[in-house]
C-alpha positions as CSV (number, residue, x, y, z in Angstrom):
1,G,124.3,127.8,99.5
2,N,123.1,130.0,102.4
3,D,125.2,132.0,104.6
4,I,124.8,131.4,108.4
5,I,126.2,133.9,110.9
6,Y,127.1,132.4,114.4
7,T,127.5,134.9,117.1
8,Y,129.0,134.1,120.3
9,T,129.1,136.2,123.8
10,D,131.1,134.9,126.6
11,N,130.3,135.5,130.1
12,K,132.4,138.9,130.3
13,G,130.3,140.4,127.5
14,C,132.9,139.7,124.7
15,V,131.2,139.2,121.3
16,N,132.6,137.4,118.4
17,S,130.9,136.1,115.2
18,A,131.8,133.7,112.4
19,T,130.1,133.4,108.9
20,T,129.8,129.9,107.2
21,Q,128.2,128.6,104.3
22,I,125.7,125.7,104.4
23,I,124.9,123.8,101.3
24,V,121.9,121.7,101.3
25,K,122.1,118.8,98.9
26,P,118.8,118.0,97.0
27,S,117.1,114.8,97.7
28,P,117.3,112.2,95.2
29,Y,114.1,111.1,93.4
30,A,112.8,108.0,91.7
31,E,109.5,106.3,90.9
32,V,108.5,103.0,89.5
33,E,107.1,103.5,86.2
34,K,103.7,101.9,86.5
35,D,101.2,99.3,88.0
36,I,101.6,96.0,85.9
37,I,99.8,92.8,85.1
38,I,101.8,89.4,84.4
39,C,100.4,86.1,83.4
40,E,101.5,83.1,85.9
41,G,104.7,81.4,84.8
42,F,106.0,84.6,83.1
43,D,107.8,87.6,84.3
44,E,108.0,91.1,83.7
45,I,110.6,94.0,84.4
46,L,109.7,96.9,86.7
47,T,111.7,100.0,85.6
48,T,112.7,103.1,87.5
49,K,112.4,106.6,86.5
50,S,115.0,108.7,88.1
51,P,116.6,112.0,86.9
52,D,119.6,111.5,89.2
53,V,122.9,109.9,88.4
54,N,125.5,108.4,90.7
55,V,122.7,107.0,93.0
56,T,122.3,103.5,94.6
57,Y,119.2,101.7,94.3
58,Q,117.3,99.2,96.6
59,W,114.2,97.5,95.9
60,Y,111.2,96.6,98.3
61,K,108.3,94.1,98.1
62,D,105.4,94.7,100.5
63,G,107.6,97.0,102.7
64,A,110.3,94.5,103.0
65,M,113.8,94.9,101.4
66,I,114.6,92.4,98.5
67,L,118.0,91.3,99.2
68,Q,120.7,91.5,96.3
69,Q,118.2,93.7,94.2
70,K,120.3,97.0,93.7
71,Q,119.7,97.7,90.0
72,K,117.6,100.3,88.3
73,T,115.2,97.4,87.2
74,L,113.7,94.4,88.9
75,N,112.5,91.3,87.1
76,V,109.3,90.1,88.9
77,T,107.3,87.0,89.0
78,E,105.1,87.5,92.2
79,E,102.2,89.8,93.2
80,G,102.8,92.5,95.6
81,Q,103.5,96.2,96.2
82,Y,106.9,97.1,94.9
83,Q,109.1,100.2,95.8
84,I,112.4,101.6,94.9
85,E,114.7,103.5,97.3
86,V,117.5,105.7,95.9
87,K,120.3,107.1,98.0
88,K,122.7,109.8,97.3
89,D,125.2,111.9,99.3
90,G,123.6,110.7,102.6
91,C,120.0,111.6,101.4
92,S,117.3,108.9,100.4
93,F,113.9,108.7,98.8
94,L,111.3,105.8,99.0
95,S,109.0,105.8,95.8
96,T,105.3,105.4,95.8
97,P,104.3,101.7,95.8
98,K,103.4,100.1,92.3
99,K,101.2,97.0,92.3
100,V,102.0,93.9,90.4
101,D,99.1,91.6,89.9
102,V,99.7,88.0,88.7
103,V,96.8,86.6,86.6
104,S,96.1,82.9,86.9
105,F,93.3,81.0,85.4
106,E,92.7,77.3,84.3
107,V,90.5,75.5,81.7
108,I,89.9,71.8,81.5
109,A,88.8,70.0,78.3
110,E,86.6,66.8,78.7
111,E,88.1,63.4,78.8
112,E,89.1,61.6,75.7
113,T,86.2,60.1,73.8
114,T,85.6,57.7,70.9
115,I,82.9,58.1,68.4
116,L,82.1,56.3,65.1
117,F,82.8,57.7,61.6
118,D,80.3,60.4,60.5
119,E,79.2,61.0,64.2
120,S,79.2,64.4,66.0
121,I,80.2,65.3,69.3
122,Q,80.0,68.4,71.6
123,L,83.4,69.4,73.1
124,Q,82.9,70.2,76.8
125,A,85.4,72.4,78.9
126,E,85.2,73.8,82.5
127,A,87.1,76.5,84.0
128,N,87.8,78.2,87.3
129,F,86.3,81.4,86.1
130,N,83.2,82.5,84.3
131,L,83.8,81.3,80.7
132,F,81.0,83.4,79.4
133,D,82.5,86.5,80.5
134,Q,83.3,88.9,77.7
135,D,86.9,89.3,78.7
136,Y,88.0,86.0,77.4
137,E,88.6,84.9,73.9
138,I,88.0,81.2,73.2
139,K,89.5,79.2,70.4
140,W,89.2,75.4,69.7
141,I,92.0,74.5,67.2
142,D,92.7,71.3,65.6
143,E,95.8,69.6,64.7
144,D,96.2,71.5,61.4
145,N,96.3,74.7,63.5
146,T,92.9,75.5,62.1
147,I,90.4,77.4,64.3
148,V,87.4,75.1,64.5
149,S,85.2,77.1,66.8
150,T,85.3,80.3,68.9
151,I,82.5,79.0,71.5
152,I,83.0,77.1,74.6
153,N,81.0,73.8,73.8
154,P,81.0,73.5,69.9
155,V,79.5,70.4,68.1
156,V,82.3,68.8,65.8
157,N,82.1,66.0,63.3
158,P,85.8,64.9,62.8
159,F,86.5,62.5,60.0
160,Q,89.5,60.9,61.5
161,T,90.9,60.9,65.0
162,T,91.7,64.5,66.0
163,N,93.2,66.2,68.8
164,Y,91.4,69.4,69.7
165,T,93.3,72.2,71.8
166,L,91.2,74.6,73.6
167,V,92.8,78.2,73.9
168,V,91.3,80.8,76.3
169,T,93.0,84.2,76.3
170,D,91.9,87.1,78.6
171,N,92.1,90.8,77.9
172,N,95.7,91.0,79.5
173,G,97.0,88.4,76.9
174,C,97.2,85.7,79.4
175,E,96.4,82.0,78.0
176,A,95.1,78.9,79.5
177,T,95.0,75.8,77.3
178,D,94.2,72.2,77.3
179,N,93.4,69.5,74.8
180,V,91.2,66.4,74.3
181,L,91.6,63.5,71.7
182,I,88.6,62.5,69.8
183,T,89.1,59.0,68.4
184,V,87.0,58.1,65.3
185,L,86.4,54.5,64.5
186,D,85.4,53.3,61.1
187,Q,82.0,51.8,60.7
188,V,82.1,48.3,60.1
189,V,79.6,47.1,57.4
190,I,78.2,43.9,57.9
191,P,77.2,42.2,54.5
192,N,73.7,40.8,54.3
193,G,74.0,37.4,53.3
194,F,70.5,36.8,52.2
C-alpha cells in the first residue's frame, strides 16, 4: 500500500496531520480464448482465460448483456461478437471482443430418376456456393457406404436401384448433404416369334 499524509490547517493557523494507508486493489482480468467458426445447427463452447479467483462473470453478445450467463464458459450457436466481463472487489474488466462465425451452406441433388438396366446417368447437384471452389471436398456415396465419386457431376452405371448421397465438406469440417434415388428397371426382352 501507499502511505498518504493529510495535513489540515484551521483558520487560526493550527496545523494537524494524519497518515493513512491506501490499498489499491488490482483490476481483474479475463479474455475469451479465440475467434471460432461453428457449423450451422451445432454449438461450440467459448472459454475464458482468467488468472483471477473469486470473480464473477457476465457474458455479452454484440455489446448487449446475455441474461443468466454468469459462468466461465458459454455455449454458443449464433454469430456475433462475444465478450466477458469479470468483477472482483468492486473493480471490473471487459474483455476484447471475439468473433463467432456460423457457416451455412446447402447442396441439392437432382430429382429421382428411372433408368433401364445397363444404362448410365450423370448425377447432378446444385449449391448455394461455388461447388468448384477448392475449399470443398465432394463425395458421392452409395448405400454400401462406398465412395462412388469425388466430382460434383459424376456418371454412374448402377446395376440395381440405388440411393446416392452427396456429402460436401468445407475446410472447417462443416457438411451439407442430400440424396437422390436412381431406380433401375430390368430390360424386358420380347421374343421374336418368327
